[in-house]
MILUM-942452 format. One record per residue (C-alpha): residue number from 1; residue in one letter; y, z negated, x. Coordinates in Angstrom, 2 decimals, decimal comma, padded with zeros to 5 digits. Layout:
BEGIN
   num   residuo        c2        c3        c1
   NUM         a         Y         Z         X
...
// end
This chain:
BEGIN
   num   residuo        c2        c3        c1
     1         x   -002,48   -002,66    008,94
     2         x    000,40   -002,83    009,29
     3         x    001,18    001,03    009,65
     4         x   -001,17    001,78    007,26
     5         x    000,68   -000,36    004,76
     6         x    003,74    001,03    005,66
     7         x    003,10    004,86    005,89
     8         x    001,31    004,23    002,06
     9         x    004,16    002,39    000,81
    10         x    007,04    005,48    001,61
    11         x    008,88    006,41   -001,67
    12         x    006,26    009,40   -002,70
    13         x    003,50    008,95    000,20
    14         x    000,85    007,82   -002,41
    15         x    001,81    010,54   -005,39
    16         x    001,53    013,02   -002,55
    17         x   -001,94    012,08   -001,96
    18         x   -003,35    011,36   -005,23
    19         x   -002,07    015,27   -005,73
    20         x   -004,21    016,49   -002,60
    21         x   -006,82    014,05   -003,92
    22         x   -007,36    015,33   -007,25
    23         x   -006,25    019,12   -006,55
    24         x   -007,90    019,42   -002,76
    25         x   -005,51    022,07   -000,62
    26         x   -001,84    022,65   -002,41
    27         x    001,00    024,57   -001,30
    28         x    004,61    023,18   -001,03
    29         x    005,16    024,90   -003,94
    30         x    002,94    023,42   -006,11
    31         x    003,54    019,51   -004,87
    32         x    006,82    020,26   -005,56
    33         x    006,02    021,65   -008,95
    34         x    004,05    018,77   -010,05
    35         x    006,88    016,63   -008,81
    36         x    010,03    017,60   -010,37
    37         x    011,88    015,22   -009,40
    38         x    011,65    015,07   -005,40
    39         x    013,98    017,20   -003,73
    40         x    013,03    019,65   -001,53
    41         x    013,76    017,81    001,49
    42         x    012,17    014,13    000,63
    43         x    008,95    016,51    000,43
    44         x    008,83    018,16    003,88
    45         x    009,65    014,91    005,30
    46         x    006,90    013,16    002,97
    47         x    004,31    016,19    005,05
    48         x    005,50    016,11    008,21
    49         x    004,90    012,36    008,32
    50         x    001,61    012,55    006,89
    51         x    000,82    015,34    009,35
    52         x    001,83    013,35    012,44
    53         x   -000,05    010,82    010,98
    54         x   -002,95    012,58    011,01
    55         x   -004,01    012,09    007,15
    56         x   -003,15    015,68    005,97
    57         x   -003,22    019,36    008,10
    58         x   -001,01    021,93    006,94
    59         x   -001,74    025,47    007,15
    60         x    000,09    028,39    007,70
    61         x   -000,76    032,08    007,17
    62         x    001,28    034,46    008,33
    63         x    002,24    036,58    005,33
    64         x    005,72    037,90    004,25
    65         x    006,50    035,42    002,65
    66         x    004,50    032,98    004,38
    67         x    002,20    031,17    002,91
    68         x    001,89    027,14    003,74
    69         x   -001,03    024,76    002,23
    70         x   -001,66    020,84    002,84
    71         x   -005,11    019,56    002,68
    72         x   -006,99    016,23    004,26
    73         x   -007,88    015,87    007,49
    74         x   -011,05    013,07    007,86
    75         x   -008,76    010,30    007,94
    76         x   -006,98    011,68    004,63
    77         x   -010,57    011,55    003,15
    78         x   -010,94    008,26    004,38
    79         x   -007,97    007,36    002,21
    80         x   -010,33    008,69   -001,07
    81         x   -012,09    005,53   -001,89
    82         x   -008,82    003,93   -001,67
    83         x   -006,78    006,20   -003,54
    84         x   -009,12    005,85   -006,50
    85         x   -009,00    002,25   -006,56
    86         x   -005,30    002,45   -006,82
    87         x   -005,26    005,12   -009,55
    88         x   -008,05    002,89   -011,39
    89         x   -005,59    000,15   -011,51
    90         x   -002,49    002,51   -012,45
    91         x   -004,54    003,63   -015,96
    92         x   -005,74    000,03   -016,73
    93         x   -002,42   -001,28   -015,96
    94         x   -000,28    000,98   -018,06
    95         x   -001,62   -000,54   -021,60
    96         x   -001,96   -003,83   -020,28
    97         x    000,28   -006,81   -021,08
    98         x    002,08   -009,09   -018,74
    99         x    001,61   -012,99   -019,16
   100         x    005,18   -012,84   -020,66
   101         x    003,53   -010,43   -023,54
   102         x    005,78   -007,43   -022,13
   103         x    003,52   -004,02   -021,88
   104         x    003,84   -002,49   -018,48
   105         x    003,27    001,07   -020,02
   106         x    007,18    000,89   -020,50
   107         x    007,76    000,62   -016,67
   108         x    008,17    004,16   -015,02
   109         x    005,79    002,99   -012,07
   110         x    003,03    002,67   -015,01
   111         x    003,80    005,55   -017,53
   112         x    000,93    007,78   -015,69
   113         x   -001,90    007,59   -013,52
   114         x   -001,05    007,47   -009,82
// end
């Protein structure tokens, strides 16, 4: 349990998984375009970590320039229901009020769906 939670709570990790969940196979540039504030270095590190964990797989085409894309493995597909539930909560919470009356929608973490 601890290993999976640690993996999913790393910076950007869940959002990368969500993008693959809703888009299917994505190329590096497509991921980067949807996350303009992440550095290429951090995105590369997160993708490698997810690949090493067996959650995504890297597809390499030996073209010029090379084409690299990422998609879910069987393990990645097993996370789809969890990602959907997290997104549902994010959408619900984005418009809800905290007990102190402050809206969560102003919080960057809740400003858009997962």
